[in-house]
C-alpha positions in Angstrom: 58.9 43.7 -14.5 56.1 41.2 -13.9 52.5 42.5 -14.2 50.4 41.8 -11.2 47.1 40.0 -11.3 45.3 43.2 -10.3 46.7 45.0 -13.4 45.9 42.1 -15.6 42.4 41.9 -14.3 41.9 45.6 -14.7 43.2 45.6 -18.3 41.0 42.6 -19.1 37.8 44.3 -17.8 38.8 47.5 -19.5 39.5 45.8 -22.8 36.2 44.0 -22.7 34.3 47.2 -22.0 36.2 49.0 -24.9 35.4 46.2 -27.3 31.7 46.2 -26.3 31.5 50.0 -26.6 33.3 50.2 -29.9 31.1 47.5 -31.3 28.0 49.3 -30.1 29.3 52.5 -31.6 29.9 50.9 -35.0 26.5 49.2 -35.0 24.6 52.4 -33.9 26.4 54.5 -36.5 25.6 52.0 -39.3 22.0 51.7 -38.1 21.7 55.5 -38.0 23.1 55.9 -41.5 20.8 53.2 -43.0 17.8 54.3 -40.9 18.1 58.0 -41.8 18.6 57.3 -45.5 15.5 55.0 -45.4 13.6 57.8 -43.7 14.7 60.3 -46.3 13.7 58.0 -49.1 10.2 57.6 -47.6 9.9 61.4 -47.4 11.0 61.7 -51.0 8.5 59.1 -52.1 5.8 61.2 -50.5 7.1 64.2 -52.4 7.2 62.1 -55.6 3.5 61.2 -55.1 2.7 64.9 -54.6 4.6 65.8 -57.8 2.9 63.0 -59.7 -0.5 64.4 -58.7 0.5 67.9 -59.7 1.7 66.7 -63.1 -1.5 64.8 -63.7 -3.6 67.9 -62.9 -1.4 70.1 -65.1 -1.5 67.7 -68.0 -5.3 67.5 -67.7 -5.5 71.3 -67.9 -3.0 71.7 -70.8 -3.7 68.5 -72.8 0.0 67.8 -73.5 3.5 67.9 -72.0 4.3 71.1 -73.9 3.7 73.2 -70.8 6.9 72.0 -69.3 9.0 71.2 -72.3 8.6 74.7 -73.6 8.7 76.3 -70.2 11.2 74.5 -67.9 10.5 77.0 -65.1 7.1 75.4 -64.8 8.8 72.1 -64.1 10.8 73.7 -61.3 7.7 75.3 -59.8 5.9 71.9 -59.7 8.9 70.4 -58.0 9.0 73.2 -55.5 5.3 72.8 -54.8 5.9 69.2 -54.0 8.3 70.2 -51.2 7.1 70.2 -47.6 5.9 73.6 -46.4 9.0 74.3 -44.2 11.4 73.3 -46.9 9.5 75.4 -49.5 9.8 78.5 -47.2 13.5 77.9 -46.8 14.2 77.7 -50.5 11.9 80.5 -51.7 14.5 83.3 -51.2 17.1 81.4 -53.2 15.0 81.3 -56.4 14.2 85.0 -56.7 10.9 86.5 -58.1 12.0 88.8 -60.9 9.6 89.5 -63.8 12.0 88.1 -66.3 11.3 84.5 -67.1 13.8 82.5 -69.0 12.6 79.7 -71.3 16.0 78.3 -71.6 16.7 75.0 -69.9 18.4 75.3 -66.6 22.2 75.0 -66.4 23.3 71.6 -65.3 24.2 71.5 -61.6 27.8 70.8 -60.7 28.6 67.2 -60.0 28.1 66.2 -56.4 30.8 65.4 -54.0 31.9 61.7 -54.2 30.8 61.1 -50.7 27.5 63.0 -51.1 24.4 61.7 -52.9 22.6 63.5 -55.8 19.8 65.9 -54.8 16.2 65.1 -55.4 15.9 67.1 -58.7 18.9 65.3 -60.3 17.5 61.9 -59.5 14.0 62.5 -61.1 13.1 61.0 -64.5 10.0 62.1 -66.4 8.9 60.1 -69.5 6.0 60.6 -71.9 3.6 57.8 -72.7 6.0 56.4 -75.2 8.8 56.3 -72.6 10.7 59.1 -74.3 12.7 61.2 -71.9 11.3 64.6 -71.1 13.4 65.5 -68.1 16.3 63.7 -66.4 18.4 60.9 -67.7 18.1 57.2 -67.0 21.0 56.0 -64.8 22.5 52.8 -66.1 24.1 52.1 -62.7 20.8 51.0 -61.2 17.1 50.5 -62.1 14.5 53.2 -61.5 11.0 52.2 -60.5 8.6 54.1 -62.7 5.3 55.4 -61.5 2.7 55.6 -64.3 0.9 58.9 -64.7 -2.8 58.4 -65.6 -5.4 60.7 -67.3 -8.9 59.3 -67.8 -7.6 55.8 -67.5 -4.8 56.4 -70.1 -1.1 56.3 -69.3 0.2 59.7 -70.2 3.7 59.3 -68.9 6.0 57.9 -66.2 7.7 59.5 -63.3 10.6 57.8 -61.6 13.0 58.5 -58.8 16.3 56.8 -58.2 16.6 55.8 -54.5 19.0 57.7 -52.4 22.2 55.9 -51.4 23.9 58.8 -49.6 22.8 62.1 -48.1 23.2 65.2 -50.1 21.3 67.9 -48.1 23.6 70.0 -46.0 21.3 69.9 -43.0 20.9 66.2 -43.2 24.6 65.6 -43.4 25.1 68.0 -40.5 22.4 66.2 -38.4 24.0 62.8 -39.0 27.5 64.1 -38.2 26.2 65.6 -35.0 24.6 62.3 -34.0 27.8 60.5 -34.8 29.8 62.9 -32.7 27.3 62.5 -29.9 27.7 58.7 -30.2 31.5 59.0 -30.0 31.3 61.3 -27.0 28.9 58.8 -25.3 31.3 56.0 -26.1 34.2 57.8 -24.6 32.2 58.6 -21.5 31.2 54.9 -21.1 34.8 53.8 -21.6 35.9 56.3 -18.9 33.2 55.0 -16.5 34.2 51.5 -17.3 37.8 52.3 -16.4 36.7 53.9 -13.1 34.5 50.9 -12.2 37.0 48.3 -13.4 39.8 49.5 -11.1 37.9 49.1 -7.8 36.3 45.9 -9.0 39.7 44.4 -9.9 41.1 45.6 -6.6 38.2 44.0 -4.6 38.6 40.7 -6.4 42.4 40.7 -6.0 42.1 41.5 -2.3 40.2 38.3 -1.8 42.7 36.3 -3.8 45.6 37.9 -1.8 43.8 37.0 1.4 43.6 33.4 0.2 47.2 33.4 -0.8 48.3 34.8 2.5 46.3 32.2 4.4 47.8 29.5 2.2 51.3 30.6 3.2 50.4 30.5 6.9 48.9 27.1 6.5 52.0 25.9 4.7 54.0 27.2 7.7 52.0 25.0 10.0 49.5 27.5 11.4 46.6 25.2 11.0 44.1 27.3 12.9 44.1 29.8 10.0 40.7 30.6 8.6 39.4 33.1 6.1 36.1 34.8 5.5 34.0 33.0 2.9 32.1 36.2 1.8 29.8 35.8 -1.2 28.6 32.4 -2.5 30.6 32.7 -5.7 33.6 30.7 -6.9 35.9 32.5 -4.6 33.5 31.9 -1.7 33.4 28.2 -2.5 37.2 28.1 -2.7 37.4 29.9 0.7 35.0 27.3 2.3 37.1 24.5 0.8 40.2 26.1 2.2 38.6 26.4 5.6 37.6 22.7 5.4 41.2 21.8 4.4 42.6 23.8 7.3 40.3 22.2 9.8 41.2 18.7 8.5 44.9 19.5 8.8 44.4 20.9 12.3 42.5 17.7 13.3 45.2 15.6 11.7 47.9 17.5 13.6 46.0 17.1 16.9 45.5 13.4 16.1 49.3 13.0 15.4 50.2 14.7 18.7 47.7 12.5 20.6 49.1 9.4 18.7 52.6 10.2 19.8 51.5 10.8 23.4 49.5 7.6 23.5 52.2 5.5 21.9 54.7 6.9 24.3 52.4 6.0 27.2 51.8 2.5 25.9 55.5 1.8 25.4 56.5 3.5 28.7 54.3 1.3 30.9 55.8 -2.1 30.1 59.3 -0.7 29.9 58.8 0.9 33.4 57.6 -2.4 34.8 60.5 -4.3 33.2 63.0 -1.8 34.6 61.5 -1.9 38.1 61.5 -5.7 38.2 65.0 -6.0 36.8 66.3 -3.4 39.2 64.6 -5.3 42.1 66.4 -8.5 41.0 69.7 -6.6 40.7 69.3 -5.1 44.2 68.4 -8.4 45.7 64.9 -7.2 46.7 63.4 -10.1 44.7 64.8 -13.5 44.1 65.2 -14.7 40.5 62.4 -17.2 41.0 60.5 -18.8 38.1 57.5 -16.5 39.0 59.7 -13.4 38.6 61.0 -14.7 35.3 57.5 -15.4 34.1 56.4 -11.8 35.0 59.3 -10.4 33.0 58.4 -12.6 30.1 54.8 -11.5 30.2 55.8 -7.8 30.0 58.2 -8.6 27.2 55.3 -10.4 25.3 53.0 -7.4 25.9 55.6 -5.0 24.6 56.2 -7.3 21.6 52.5 -7.5 20.8 52.3 -3.7 20.9 55.2 -3.2 18.6 53.9 -5.9 16.3 50.5 -4.2 16.2 52.1 -0.9 15.3 54.1 -2.6 12.6 51.1 -4.2 11.1 49.2 -0.9 11.3 52.0 0.9 9.4 51.9 -1.9 6.7 48.1 -1.4 6.4 48.6 2.3 5.9 51.0 1.9 3.0 49.0 -1.0 1.5 51.7 -3.5 2.2 49.9 -5.7 4.6 49.9 -9.3 3.3 46.9 -11.5 3.1 46.6 -15.3 2.5 43.1 -15.5 1.1 41.3 -18.8 0.5 37.7 -20.1 0.5 36.9 -20.6 4.2 33.7 -21.4 6.1 32.9 -18.3 8.2 30.6 -20.3 10.5 33.4 -22.8 11.4 35.9 -19.9 12.1 33.3 -18.2 14.3 32.8 -21.4 16.3 36.5 -21.8 16.8 36.8 -18.3 18.1 33.8 -18.8 20.4 35.3 -22.0 21.8 38.4 -20.1 22.9 36.5 -17.4 24.8 33.6 -19.5 26.1 35.3 -20.4 29.4 36.3 -16.7 30.1 32.7 -15.6 29.3 31.3 -18.2 31.6 33.7 -17.2 34.4 32.3 -13.6 34.2 28.8 -15.0 34.2 28.1 -13.6 30.7 25.5 -15.8 28.9 26.5 -16.8 25.4 23.7 -17.2 22.8 24.9 -18.6 19.4 22.8 -18.6 16.3 24.9 -20.2 13.6 23.0 -22.4 11.0 24.4 -25.9 10.8 23.2 -26.7 7.3 24.1 -23.5 5.5 27.8 -22.8 5.1 28.9 -19.2 4.9 31.7 -19.6 2.4 33.8 -16.4 1.8 37.1 -15.7 0.1 39.2 -14.3 2.9 42.3 -14.6 5.2 41.4 -17.0 8.0 44.1 -15.6 10.3 42.9 -12.0 9.9 39.3 -13.2 10.6 40.4 -15.0 13.7 42.1 -11.7 14.8 39.0 -9.7 14.1 36.7 -12.1 16.0 39.2 -12.2 18.9 39.2 -8.5 19.2 35.4 -8.2 19.2 35.0 -11.1 21.7 37.7 -9.7 24.0 36.0 -6.3 24.0 32.7 -7.9 24.9 34.5 -9.9 27.7 36.1 -6.8 29.2 33.3 -4.3 28.7 30.2 -6.3 29.5 28.9 -6.3 33.1 28.8 -9.6 34.9 25.4 -11.3 34.4 25.1 -9.8 31.0 24.5 -11.5 27.6 26.4 -11.9 24.3 24.5 -12.9 21.2 26.4 -14.1 18.1 24.5 -14.5 14.8 25.5 -15.6 11.4 23.1 -15.0 8.4 23.9 -16.5 5.0 22.4 -14.6 2.0 22.7 -15.0 -1.7 25.6 -12.7 -2.2 26.9 -11.9 1.3 27.3 -13.4 4.8 26.4 -11.2 7.8 28.0 -11.7 11.3 26.5 -9.8 14.2 27.8 -9.6 17.8 25.5 -7.9 20.2 26.3 -7.6 23.9 24.5 -6.1 26.8 25.2 -2.9 28.8 27.3 -0.9 29.2 27.3 0.3 25.5 29.4 2.9 23.8 28.0 6.5 24.5 26.5 8.2 21.5 29.1 11.0 21.5 31.9 8.4 21.3 30.5 6.4 18.3 32.1 8.5 15.6 35.5 8.0 17.3 35.1 4.3 17.9 37.5 3.3 15.0 40.1 6.0 15.6 43.5 4.5 16.4 44.4 4.4 20.1 41.0 5.7 21.0 39.4 4.2 24.1 36.2 5.2 25.8 37.9 4.5 29.1 40.9 6.9 28.6 42.8 6.2 31.8 44.5 3.3 30.0 44.1 0.9 32.8 45.8 -2.3 31.9 43.0 -4.3 33.3 40.4 -2.7 31.1 41.9 -3.3 27.6 44.7 -2.9 25.2 46.1 0.0 23.4 43.1 0.6 21.2 44.8 -0.2 18.0 
């Protein structure tokens, strides 16, 4: 069974959220462990300073270290005095206050749990002025920073504390465990919220994708008026706008194709209808087969042949198969030849012709002379048919360093502003009645 895009997107968002939450949980747990141990070490350093001050005061009163070597309980009392007030009150009932005082050294404490650190007392090291051990044992696994104990400017001993690498106090371990459990609970809640938020988000995104897919299917089926809402200005919104632009272009192309078929049918039907009518008139004896009748038929056949030939050349141009015979030609000479052909017709319509073609400068171009004649003929014929009598046609040729400019400017009536964008559309004519006296097919 294939997994839908909504499920894939939901799983992707959920997996991303889970990875982020798990990473944050691991980092926060590591930061809590290190930060709490650093905090405990700072507290123990303050306790060490308090114990050092008490030892210096006691040594100054006794004059030697015998007050603790001969009475270990005094050592325990000094360590208890170095505790914070709240910790001292919590430990006081555990030690008892009987009148009996033992001068025997305390029994060694049981080894700590492998995952628990050693308590403060087991990590203390007290040395005399000659660095002989009085209490504690030097740990070969790591260096211990010794704090010198001073008395009247003389070093009387050294007090050291091995830094804590793990927690040993039950309350501290419980606090850290509770914080870790809280972090785990928060992580689970965040993952659950991420799942709840990912599902509607994935559904919303997939809904837009499905709408686009459905519109694409309709567009493929030929429903070109299909449009979709663009929505937000994100990537899907841009895709929706591009889809709407494509649909509009296809709709316009379909309308153009239908108009093309209708116009071509009209252009072909007109000469065929004339030919049919005249031939039927000859067959019925209405008209005599005179040379004038034959010439009329021949003219309609030539008109039809020109139209078919134009369509053929247009199709060749569309597929890039239109042939050109290019050579270096004088554009001014070609323009003069074309003007010479249309000069009598322009004069008959009382259209003044103004020609500005330099005699000395030759506008040499590499082009097909026949296609240029066709181009100039189309332009001059349009000016002849669509310029009011008594008007003016100005033809200019300007020769530059890298190009030659030809400009044909005729008088009123001109092309309306709204028709200018459609001027080069095939079969388009401003005068859309397709009167044979007012122009060709518009190809």
